[in-house]
N, C-alpha and C positions, 0 to 999 in steps of 0.2 A: 504494498500499498504504498501511497505518497501525498503531498498536497502541492504538488504543479496543477495547473489549471490545465486541464484536458485540450481547451483549444488553443494554448501555448505547445503543448505538445506535437498536435495535428500540424500545426503551421512550422515548426522545428524539425519533424523530424522526416525522413524520405516518404515515400506513400509508397504504401502496402499492396497486395493484389487485392484486398477487399474493395480499396480504398480507386484503384484502378480499373476496377471491373462496374463500380458504380457510374464513375463516369461516362466510360463506355457505355452505358444504358441509356444516358442520359443526351448523346450523341443519337443512339435509334429513337428514342423517344420522340426528339428534335425532327427524326427524318419522317416521323407522322405526320408532320406540317406540311414538307414538303410533294410528297406524297399526294397528300388532301388538292392540296392547289393544283396541280397536273389531274391528279386523275377526273377531276370535276370537270378540266380543259377537256380531257382528251373523251369523257361522255358525252359533250354538247351537241355532237352533232347527232349522235344517237337521240339524245332527245329532244330535239327539233324535230327531226324525222318521227319519231313518233305520236311527237303531241301536236305539229305542227303549230305550233307557236312560233311570234314574230320574234326575231334578235332580242329588239329593246328588253320584250318581256321575260326572254332566257339571261337577260343582265341581272338584273333581279335575283335568281336566282346566283347566280356566278356573284355576286357581291352579298348575299346572304351568310357567307361562313364570316365572310370580313366582315362583318357585323356580330356575329357572336363572338370571336375570336375578341375584336375590343371589350366587347362587355364584359368576358371573362377574363381577360389581364386585368381591368381594372379593379372587377367586383372578387373575382378567386386568390387573387393575388394578396390580397389582406387573410384570404382563410387559408394563406399558406404559412401567415406571419402571427395569427394568430391558434389554430387548432397544429401545427408540424406540416413540414414537406414532403413527409411521406404518405402521411391522411390524406393530403390534397393533391397527389399523383396518382395514386387509385382511383379512389375520385372522379378524377377528371378522365383514366383511364373509363371508369365505367361507363361515363357521361359519354366519351367520344363513340367506344364498343355500341353502345345503343343506337346514337344518331348514326351508325355507316348501317345496321345491320337495318334498322327500321327507315331507311331511306328508298329501300327497296321496293318496303310498301305504298311508294308515294304513286297516286295515280294522278296527279296535275300541279302545277304552279307551284300552290301554298300549302300544298302537304310537301313538298320535297324544299321550299325552302323552311319551313318549322324545323327537318330534320336536320338541315343543314347547318343553321342557326343553332340549334341545341350540340351538332360537333363541333361549331365554333367554340361555343362555351369551352365546351370540354379543350382545349388545344390549348386556348388563350388563358384557361389557369395552368395549363400544363406549362406553358413555356415560361410564365415568369417562376413558380418551383422548381423548374430545375435549371435555371438560370443561379438561384440559388444552390442548390444541391453539388454541382460542378462545382463552385467557388469553394462551399465548406469542406467538400470531401477531399480537397487538393491541401497540398503544405502552401506554404508562403512562398516558394522559390518559381511553382507551376501553379498557379491561381490563374493568372492571365490565360497561360497557354489553354490549360484544362475547359477555361470558360470558351474558349476561343474555337476549340476543337467541338466540347458540343454545339456551339455554335451553325459548323457546319454540314449538322448533320441536315438540315435545310434542302443545300442543292446537293448531298446526294440523294435525296431521298426524294427528291421533284424528278433525278437523273433516272435511279432504278426501279421509283413506282412509274415515271410516265414509260418508263421498255416495258413494267408489266402489263401495264393498263392497257398499250398497244398489242401487247400479244393476246391479252384476255380480249379485246372485241375480236379481234382476227377470229376465233377458237367459238366463243360463243354469239348467241347471238341478245344483242340490247346492248346496254348500259350497266343494269343492275350487277352482275359477276363483278364488276370492278368494286363497287362501295361490300357486296358479301367478303373481299378476300380483304378489303381494308378494313374491314370489323374484327374479322378473324386475326388479323396481324397485329392490330390493337388489345384485342382482347387473350393474345400470346404476351404481350409485356407484362400483365395484371401478376403471374405469378414471379415472374423475373423482377420485377420491384420488389414484391410482396417477400422472399426470400434471400435479396441479393443485396437492397440497399435499405438498410436502418434509416431511423429515425436520425436527423443530423445534431451532431454533439454539440457543433454552435447553437442550434435552437434551444436544446435540451439544458445547456449551462444559464443558457440567458430567460428560456420561461420559469422552468423548475418545477415540472407537472409533479404530481402523483407519482413514483418509482422512478424519477429521475435519474438518481443516484446509479441504482442496481442498471438501467438500463443504459448508460453515458460507462459503464462496465466493461457489462458486455459485446459493448462495440469497441470498448477499446482492445477487449480479449481476443475480439476478430482481424483488428489490424494491429496486434504483434506489442502492446505496448501494456506495462501494468493499472493496474486498478487505482483508481483514487477511495480517500479516506471521507472524505467531504465534499461538496460541492463550492464551485465559486462561491464567493459572499456577493450577492446583487444589493446593490443598497433600495429602498420605498422607491427614492423618486427615481432610480432607471429603471426598476420594474414596473411602473405605472406611465412608461414609455408605451404611446400604440403608433396605428398607422399616420392616426392625423402630424403626427411631427413633421411627415413630408412637407407641411406648408408654413411649418414653426417657422420663426425666424431664421435659425441655423440651420435647416437643410430647402429652404423653399428657394433659395437659388440655385443651389444643387440639381431641383426635381425640377422645373422650370428649363434649364438650360440643357439636361438632358435629355428632356423631352423635347424639346423645339429641335438641337440637333437630330434625335431620332426622326421624328415628322420633316423635317424638311430633306435628308438623306433619303427617305424612302418614297417620296414621291420620285426622285431620280429611279431610285432602282424598280420600283413598276414600271416606270416608262418603259423599262429596256425590257421586265417580265413579260410584258401586256402585249408591246405594241411591237417587237422582232417578226414574230412571224407574218401580219399585215403587214408590216414596212418591207418586208423581204418579198412578199408574192407580189405586191404592187412593183416590184423591181422587174416582173416578167420571171420568175424562180417557181419551181411548182409546190403545192403547200408541203408536199415531204421533205423537201427541201427547205423551205421552213422550218418547217417543225425541226432539222436537223441541226439549224444554225444555233437554235433554242437550246437544245441540248448541249451547245459549245456553251452557251454562256453562262449554260447550269456546272458545267465543269468547270469553267474558270473560276467559279463562285467560289468550288471545293475546292480548288488547288488554294485560291488565294485567301482564304480562311484558315487555310492548311499552314499555310505559310506565314502570315499574320501571327498565327499562332505563336507559332517558334521563336517567331523575330523579339517576344515578349520576354523573353528567356534572354533577352541581351540588350533590347531597346527601350525607353520610356513607353508606356503602352499610348500616353496622349498622343504622344509628336506623332508615336507612329499612325493613329487614326487620321489625326488630321494630314497627314500625309495621303492617308490613301482615299481619304473624299476629293482632297484638291484632285488626285488622279483620278477621281470617279466622275469629273467634270471634265475634263481635256478629252477622257476616253468617249465619253459618250458624245461628244463634240465631235469627234474624228469621225465616230459610227454614223453621225448626220450625214457627212461629207464624202464617207465610204464607197467605193467606186463599184459599180454592177459584175463583180467577181466575186465568186460562191468563198471560193480557198481562202482569200485575204478579207472578205466578210467575215468569215467564221471566225481567224482566224484577233479582227478585232474587238469582234463580238466576244471571243474569250477573254481579250482581255480589260473587257469592257465587266466583263462578270468576274474576272481575278476581283477590280478595283472594289466595284460598287461590297460586294458581298464581304469583302477585307472590311469596308466598313461598317456593316453591317456586325459582322464579328469584332470586332475594336470594339461598339457602340455597348453590344450586351458585357463586353468585360468590363469598360467603365461603371455601366451598370450594378453589376456586381461588386466592384472597388469603394464607388462612391457614395450607395447609401450603407451602413451598418444595420447589426444583423436584422435588428426587430425590425425593420423597415426593407430589407433586399427585397424581399418578393412583393410587398406590395408596393416599393421604389420602380422593379424592374416590372411591375405588372402596369400601372399608372403608365411606364414611358411608353411599352411597346402600343396598349391598350388605347392613347392617344396618337399615337405615330402613324395605327392603321387606319386613321384616318385619311393619313396622306396618301395611303394605301388606296385607298377607297377616291378621294380625287385624282390622283395621277394621271390611270387610263381617261378621265372626264374630260380634263383640262388639255390634256394631250388632242381627245378628240375633238373640242373643240379647235382650237389651235389649225389643224389640218383643215376641220370644213370653212373656218375664216382662209383657207388657202397661201397658210404659211408655208414655205418653203420646209422640205426634211431637215435641211443644216438648221435654220432659224428656229425650227419647234426642239430639235435635240438640244438646242445650244439653251433655250430656256428652260429646260426641262435640267438638262442638268445640271441648272445654277443650283439647284436645288442640295447633292452635297456640297458645294463651294457655303450655301448657308447655313450650315451643319458644320464644317468645320469653321466658320464660326463663331458660332455657339461654343465650341470646344475652347476656342483659342480664350475666351472668357472664364471660360471654368476652372476653379483652380480646385485640386484634387487634395487629398490626405498626402502624407508622408508613406513609401511601403512598409508592412507591417503589420502589427495589430490592428483590428478595425477600431474607428471612432467612438464607438462603445467600448471595447474592451480599454481603451487610454480611460475613457470618462469611467469606467469600473474602478481604473486601480485609483483614480484621485481619490476615488469613493473610499477607495480600502485606506492608503495614507491617511485621511481625513477620522478612521477608526481603527487604529494601531494592531487589535485583537484580530483581528479580521484576515493578514497578511495572510497569503500564502505561498510566501518563495518567490516571488514574482520579482522580474527586477522591472525597474520603472521603463515605463515605454518609450 
């Protein structure tokens, strides 16, 4: 037995196999988001054919999941901070599975939209929870890298899921098998989370629910660490903190800046994701070739996220993220002026995907770093939820600009400026130094006022 704060033990020790597995599962969970986005896109032509609806009506179905994700991120992020990461993840998986399976029972636009909103609620809440889990199961050295790797699950899921969806459409009749497959894969993650991801020690040490000491020691044992004899002392003032702290004087500037940075950048990201196929088709290429270019965007996204994650081991996170956001504006602008050459266009889109998704990955890591434990999921959820608004309006804004007969280079320049605005928000952001979270520093201060509560920690 020892009296070392278990959070310090995790931060300062090499990552165990259990921690690596937990982070790997979060990558898979984030891939469900990528699969969901691509699967509905692949299903769209079959939905149009079966129900004979207009494209504008289909647009409401395509937006339903984004609305659900936004609400889920904002509302369920707070649940993860209050009731725990693990319970929230399991609940979200159940909601997502039900939404996927029930979508196959839809007989019209209204019922399908309802099930898509429900699926989106689960995905939105999941995104907020797994960002916190990836950060809290990592040690200090690899924290940003682990969050970054978690975030590349999206483009990986988009590429793999899109490929599987295309195969299902070729083998089976109609669009429903895509959602049956999605429901099965989502449900398969429930036992993985249940057995391989225990509750976050950071959350248990902060909230200290009944049985917290035993649960912390059980997890420490699985990580190969010695058990602790007592829980860390949390002052009454710290214990009373809640998600409303996001808008308190100490955090409101951080909350607004990271939310605006994500909102602006996501407009650029979703311009590329949603409009590449249509733009490439208008250049005179076949729809299948346009789909191939979109695969290059997602492949670039996965590569960019991984590269940025590993670069965080050597370079400052904020500077890296600002750099890739600025490069996103450059690459999207170049895309707007790209020639009608499929090979060159694919490489430009790979580079655009590389930069834009690396920016998303960097912002996810900044969320995990900027928000202390008690509002980490809430803050992440709020930023992602509001940011999804940018995802909704980006294709609409681009559509209006094209309808107003703005040229492709002009539209791409305008939409690319979102990333540059996001970089500007990050320039104004002041991140605390690397090391213990802001909350842990505050907890240490409270212990210094109460010498009897010292747990052998050195000053932060």
